[in-house]
SETOR-845263 format. One line per 3 residues: number of its first residue (from 1); for each residue x, y, z of N, C-alpha, C, O. Coordinates in steps of 0.05 Angstrom, whole numbers, plus 5000, padded with zeros to 4 digits. Example, Ala and Ser with C-alpha at 12.3 -4.5 7.8 and 13.67 -1.06 7.14 Angstrom:
2
1	5264 4886 5156 5246 4910 5156 5264 4934 5156 5285 4934 5169  5257 4955 5142 5273 4979 5143 5258 5001 5157 5268 5023 5161
***
This chain:
182
1	5017 4977 5000 5000 5000 5000 5018 5024 5000 5040 5024 5010  5008 5046 4988 5026 5068 4985 5013 5094 4981 4989 5097 4986  5028 5113 4970 5017 5139 4966 5036 5157 4952 5055 5148 4938
4	5031 5181 4956 5047 5204 4946 5066 5199 4924 5059 5186 4904  5090 5209 4927 5110 5206 4906 5115 5177 4899 5120 5171 4876  5115 5161 4919 5120 5133 4915 5101 5120 4895 5109 5109 4875
7	5075 5123 4900 5055 5110 4883 5055 5123 4855 5050 5110 4835  5061 5148 4855 5062 5162 4830 5083 5150 4811 5078 5148 4787  5105 5141 4822 5127 5132 4806 5129 5101 4805 5147 5091 4792
10	5111 5087 4818 5112 5058 4816 5109 5050 4787 5122 5030 4779  5092 5063 4771 5091 5055 4743 5118 5056 4729 5124 5040 4711  5135 5075 4736 5162 5076 4724 5177 5051 4732 5192 5040 4716
13	5174 5043 4758 5188 5020 4767 5179 4995 4753 5195 4977 4746  5153 4994 4748 5142 4970 4736 5146 4972 4706 5141 4952 4691  5153 4995 4697 5160 5000 4669 5137 4993 4651 5114 4995 4658
16	5144 4984 4627 5124 4979 4607 5116 4950 4607 5114 4937 4586  5111 4939 4631 5109 4910 4632 5085 4899 4648 5085 4876 4654  5066 4916 4656 5045 4906 4673 5019 4905 4657 5010 4925 4647
19	5007 4881 4655 4985 4877 4637 4961 4866 4652 4964 4851 4671  4937 4873 4642 4913 4861 4654 4895 4849 4632 4883 4828 4638  4894 4860 4609 4876 4850 4588 4889 4827 4573 4913 4828 4567
22	4875 4805 4568 4887 4781 4556 4885 4779 4526 4889 4758 4515  4878 4801 4512 4875 4799 4483 4902 4799 4469 4904 4791 4446  4923 4807 4482 4950 4805 4470 4959 4776 4473 4947 4760 4487
25	4981 4769 4459 4991 4742 4460 5012 4738 4481 5028 4719 4480  5013 4756 4500 5032 4754 4522 5020 4763 4548 5000 4778 4548  5032 4755 4570 5024 4765 4596 5050 4773 4611 5071 4762 4606
28	5046 4792 4628 5068 4801 4645 5062 4790 4673 5041 4794 4684  5082 4776 4684 5079 4765 4711 5100 4777 4729 5124 4777 4723  5091 4788 4752 5110 4797 4772 5116 4774 4791 5098 4764 4804
31	5141 4767 4793 5149 4746 4811 5155 4758 4839 5152 4745 4859  5165 4783 4839 5172 4795 4864 5171 4826 4861 5180 4837 4842  5159 4838 4881 5159 4868 4883 5171 4874 4911 5160 4865 4931
34	5192 4888 4912 5205 4895 4937 5208 4925 4939 5221 4938 4923  5195 4937 4959 5195 4966 4963 5206 4971 4991 5196 4961 5011  5226 4988 4992 5239 4995 5018 5239 5025 5021 5239 5040 5001
37	5238 5034 5046 5242 5063 5051 5260 5066 5074 5261 5050 5092  5275 5088 5073 5295 5095 5094 5290 5122 5105 5309 5137 5111  5265 5129 5108 5258 5156 5117 5236 5156 5138 5214 5164 5132
40	5242 5146 5162 5221 5145 5182 5211 5173 5190 5188 5176 5200  5228 5193 5186 5219 5221 5191 5200 5231 5170 5186 5251 5174  5198 5218 5147 5181 5225 5124 5156 5208 5123 5135 5217 5115
43	5159 5182 5129 5137 5163 5125 5124 5156 5152 5137 5146 5170  5098 5161 5153 5083 5155 5177 5073 5126 5176 5075 5111 5196  5063 5117 5153 5053 5090 5150 5056 5082 5121 5051 5098 5103
46	5064 5057 5116 5069 5048 5089 5065 5018 5088 5078 5003 5104  5048 5008 5071 5044 4980 5067 5038 4975 5037 5026 4992 5024  5046 4952 5027 5039 4945 4999 5038 4915 4998 5048 4900 5015
49	5025 4905 4977 5025 4876 4972 5022 4871 4942 5009 4886 4927  5035 4849 4934 5033 4839 4907 5011 4817 4908 5013 4799 4925  4992 4819 4890 4970 4800 4890 4970 4785 4864 4971 4797 4842
52	4970 4759 4865 4968 4742 4841 4939 4731 4841 4931 4717 4859  4924 4739 4820 4896 4732 4819 4887 4729 4790 4893 4747 4774  4873 4708 4784 4863 4704 4756 4885 4706 4735 4881 4720 4715
55	4908 4694 4740 4931 4695 4722 4941 4723 4717 4951 4729 4695  4938 4741 4736 4947 4768 4734 4962 4776 4759 4960 4763 4780  4978 4797 4756 4993 4808 4779 4982 4836 4784 4979 4853 4766
58	4976 4842 4809 4966 4868 4817 4982 4878 4841 4994 4863 4856  4984 4905 4843 4997 4917 4867 4976 4935 4880 4964 4952 4868  4974 4931 4907 4956 4948 4923 4973 4958 4946 4993 4946 4954
61	4965 4981 4958 4979 4991 4981 4970 5019 4989 4952 5030 4978  4984 5029 5009 4979 5057 5018 5004 5069 5030 5022 5055 5039  5005 5095 5030 5026 5111 5041 5015 5135 5055 4998 5149 5043
64	5024 5141 5079 5017 5165 5093 5043 5179 5101 5060 5166 5113  5046 5204 5093 5070 5219 5098 5068 5235 5124 5047 5242 5132  5091 5239 5136 5093 5257 5159 5097 5286 5151 5089 5305 5165
67	5111 5289 5128 5118 5316 5118 5109 5319 5089 5104 5300 5075  5107 5344 5081 5101 5350 5053 5125 5344 5035 5148 5346 5044  5120 5335 5011 5141 5331 4991 5137 5351 4968 5116 5350 4954
70	5156 5369 4965 5154 5389 4944 5172 5383 4920 5168 5393 4898  5192 5366 4925 5211 5358 4904 5221 5330 4911 5228 5324 4934  5222 5313 4890 5233 5286 4893 5247 5278 4867 5236 5281 4846
73	5272 5269 4870 5287 5261 4847 5284 5231 4843 5283 5216 4862  5282 5223 4818 5276 5195 4811 5296 5185 4791 5303 5199 4771  5306 5161 4796 5322 5146 4776 5307 5120 4771 5300 5106 4790
76	5303 5114 4746 5289 5089 4739 5302 5075 4716 5312 5087 4698  5303 5048 4718 5316 5032 4698 5299 5007 4693 5287 4996 4711  5299 4998 4667 5286 4974 4659 5305 4957 4643 5317 4967 4623
79	5308 4932 4650 5325 4913 4635 5309 4889 4628 5293 4879 4644  5313 4879 4604 5301 4854 4595 5323 4833 4595 5346 4838 4586  5317 4809 4604 5336 4787 4604 5330 4769 4580 5308 4758 4578
82	5349 4766 4563 5347 4750 4540 5357 4722 4546 5370 4718 4567  5353 4703 4528 5364 4676 4533 5394 4677 4536 5407 4695 4526  5404 4658 4551 5433 4656 4557 5443 4679 4575 5467 4684 4576
85	5425 4691 4590 5433 4710 4610 5439 4738 4601 5446 4755 4618  5438 4744 4575 5445 4771 4566 5422 4790 4573 5399 4784 4569  5430 4814 4584 5410 4834 4592 5411 4857 4573 5433 4866 4564
88	5388 4867 4566 5386 4891 4548 5373 4913 4565 5350 4910 4574  5387 4935 4567 5376 4958 4582 5358 4974 4563 5368 4985 4543  5332 4976 4570 5314 4991 4553 5316 5021 4560 5314 5038 4542
91	5319 5027 4585 5324 5055 4593 5336 5056 4621 5334 5037 4637  5349 5078 4626 5360 5085 4652 5360 5115 4653 5378 5128 4641  5340 5127 4666 5336 5156 4666 5335 5168 4694 5327 5154 4713
94	5342 5193 4695 5339 5208 4720 5321 5232 4714 5323 5244 4692  5303 5238 4732 5285 5261 4728 5275 5272 4754 5277 5259 4775  5265 5296 4753 5254 5308 4777 5224 5301 4777 5210 5308 4758
97	5215 5288 4797 5189 5276 4798 5166 5295 4795 5147 5289 4781  5167 5318 4809 5145 5337 4807 5143 5349 4779 5121 5353 4769  5165 5354 4767 5165 5365 4740 5154 5343 4721 5139 5350 4702
100	5161 5318 4725 5151 5296 4709 5120 5296 4710 5107 5292 4689  5109 5299 4733 5080 5298 4736 5066 5320 4720 5044 5316 4710  5080 5343 4717 5068 5365 4701 5070 5360 4671 5054 5370 4656
103	5090 5344 4662 5095 5341 4634 5092 5313 4624 5102 5307 4602  5080 5295 4639 5079 5267 4632 5067 5262 4605 5074 5243 4591  5048 5279 4597 5034 5274 4572 5053 5277 4548 5046 5269 4526
106	5076 5289 4552 5095 5293 4529 5110 5267 4522 5123 5266 4501  5109 5247 4539 5122 5221 4533 5100 5200 4532 5087 5193 4552  5095 5189 4508 5073 5171 4504 5074 5146 4522 5053 5139 4534
109	5097 5133 4524 5099 5109 4540 5094 5116 4570 5078 5102 4583  5107 5136 4580 5103 5143 4608 5075 5153 4614 5064 5148 4635  5062 5166 4594 5035 5175 4597 5016 5152 4600 4996 5154 4615
112	5020 5130 4585 5003 5106 4588 5003 5096 4617 4982 5091 4628  5027 5095 4629 5029 5085 4656 5017 5105 4676 5002 5097 4694  5023 5130 4673 5013 5150 4691 4982 5152 4690 4970 5154 4711
115	4971 5151 4667 4942 5153 4664 4928 5129 4677 4909 5132 4692  4938 5105 4672 4927 5081 4684 4931 5081 4714 4913 5073 4729  4954 5090 4723 4960 5092 4751 4940 5109 4766 4931 5102 4787
118	4934 5132 4754 4915 5151 4766 4887 5138 4770 4873 5145 4788  4880 5119 4752 4854 5106 4755 4852 5088 4780 4830 5083 4789  4875 5080 4790 4875 5061 4813 4883 5074 4839 4887 5060 4859
121	4887 5101 4839 4894 5114 4864 4871 5132 4874 4854 5140 4858  4871 5137 4899 4849 5152 4911 4855 5182 4913 4837 5198 4921  4878 5191 4905 4886 5220 4907 4897 5229 4881 4907 5214 4865
124	4894 5255 4876 4907 5268 4853 4937 5269 4859 4946 5280 4879  4953 5258 4841 4982 5256 4845 4996 5280 4833 5006 5279 4811  4996 5301 4849 5010 5325 4842 5026 5336 4866 5020 5330 4889
127	5047 5351 4860 5063 5363 4881 5050 5389 4889 5038 5403 4873  5052 5396 4914 5066 5381 4935 5048 5358 4945 5024 5361 4946  5061 5337 4954 5047 5315 4966 5042 5322 4995 5061 5332 5009
130	5018 5318 5005 5010 5328 5031 5015 5308 5054 5013 5284 5050  5022 5318 5077 5026 5301 5100 4999 5292 5111 4978 5305 5107  4999 5269 5125 4976 5258 5139 4952 5252 5121 4929 5251 5130
133	4957 5249 5095 4936 5242 5076 4942 5213 5067 4965 5206 5060  4921 5197 5066 4924 5169 5058 4924 5167 5027 4903 5170 5015  4947 5162 5016 4950 5157 4987 4948 5127 4983 4966 5112 4992
136	4926 5118 4970 4922 5089 4967 4920 5082 4938 4913 5097 4921  4927 5057 4933 4926 5045 4907 4912 5018 4910 4918 5003 4928  4893 5012 4892 4879 4987 4894 4881 4972 4867 4871 4981 4847
139	4894 4949 4868 4896 4931 4845 4906 4946 4820 4892 4945 4799  4928 4959 4823 4939 4974 4800 4947 4955 4777 4959 4934 4782  4940 4963 4754 4946 4948 4730 4945 4966 4706 4934 4988 4707
142	4956 4957 4684 4955 4972 4659 4943 4955 4637 4949 4931 4635  4925 4966 4622 4912 4952 4600 4933 4946 4579 4945 4964 4568  4937 4920 4573 4957 4913 4553 4951 4923 4525 4969 4925 4509
145	4927 4931 4520 4920 4942 4494 4934 4969 4490 4936 4978 4467  4943 4981 4511 4958 5006 4509 4988 5001 4503 5002 5020 4497  4996 4977 4504 5024 4970 4499 5028 4958 4471 5008 4952 4458
148	5053 4955 4462 5057 4944 4436 5046 4916 4433 5043 4902 4452  5038 4909 4409 5026 4883 4404 5047 4861 4407 5040 4838 4413  5073 4868 4403 5094 4848 4406 5113 4856 4429 5124 4878 4428
151	5116 4838 4448 5136 4842 4469 5151 4815 4471 5137 4795 4474  5177 4815 4469 5191 4789 4470 5189 4775 4497 5190 4788 4518  5186 4749 4496 5185 4733 4520 5212 4734 4534 5233 4737 4521
154	5212 4732 4560 5237 4732 4576 5232 4745 4603 5210 4753 4609  5253 4747 4618 5252 4760 4644 5256 4790 4642 5266 4800 4622  5250 4804 4664 5256 4832 4665 5260 4840 4694 5252 4826 4713
157	5274 4862 4698 5276 4873 4725 5276 4903 4722 5287 4915 4703  5264 4916 4742 5264 4945 4743 5275 4954 4770 5272 4940 4790  5286 4977 4769 5296 4990 4793 5288 5019 4792 5293 5033 4772
160	5275 5029 4813 5268 5057 4814 5276 5067 4842 5268 5055 4862  5291 5088 4842 5301 5100 4867 5291 5129 4869 5292 5144 4850  5282 5136 4893 5272 5163 4899 5290 5176 4919 5296 5164 4940
163	5298 5201 4914 5316 5215 4932 5306 5243 4938 5292 5255 4922  5312 5252 4962 5307 5279 4969 5332 5290 4981 5344 5279 5000  5341 5313 4971 5366 5326 4980 5389 5306 4980 5404 5304 5000
166	5392 5291 4959 5413 5271 4954 5413 5248 4974 5433 5234 4977  5391 5244 4987 5388 5221 5006 5366 5203 4996 5343 5212 4991  5372 5177 4992 5352 5159 4982 5331 5155 5003 5336 5150 5026
169	5305 5156 4994 5283 5152 5012 5267 5128 5005 5255 5115 5023  5265 5120 4979 5251 5096 4971 5267 5082 4950 5282 5094 4934  5263 5055 4949 5274 5039 4927 5253 5018 4921 5242 5004 4938
172	5247 5015 4895 5228 4996 4885 5242 4977 4866 5254 4986 4846  5241 4951 4871 5253 4931 4853 5230 4912 4845 5216 4902 4862  5227 4909 4819 5207 4890 4809 5222 4870 4792 5237 4877 4774
175	5216 4844 4797 5227 4823 4781 5204 4807 4770 5185 4800 4784  5205 4802 4744 5182 4788 4732 5190 4775 4705 5214 4773 4698  5170 4767 4691 5174 4754 4665 5151 4759 4647 5129 4764 4655
178	5158 4758 4621 5138 4761 4600 5135 4733 4588 5154 4721 4578  5110 4723 4589 5105 4696 4579 5085 4698 4556 5066 4714 4556  5090 4682 4536 5072 4681 4513 5049 4663 4519 5052 4642 4532
181	5025 4671 4510 5002 4654 4514 4992 4645 4486 4997 4659 4466  4980 4623 4485 4972 4612 4459 4944 4620 4452 4935 4613 4430
***
């Protein structure tokens, strides 16, 4: 369960790989989602869970902050694992999170994730993020019809790190696989 800046950027962590609709010939399966935070002075309450249901992976959770967040720096990376262990880095970017929220529509891929993400959260994800407000997400997923019709089978991992004043506050690691369906 989560909120604020964290939930806003979980789609970046999960990258272009979270699917709910079965009309495509592939499915995205999350084998592990690991979210850590190192900011007890910032985080009042934080819980999340990965749910496997009906051959799908969902993420639900909530976050309550102790302090307002006016700026958060984000680094996110997505790698695909090909046969024989070779990894292909699809992206590795750094951005300022609040500015990203203002301009997300300018990047088609990130806009798909942000738009779908907003459908599953209970708060408007804009800066500043407010303290003592419950930012919740319920069964977050992305419609695979918004993604390319072809995605190669194999494993993937994502890493997303959130920092404030050069101090890491959150880290999200997602490990999963893309499986072809018949």
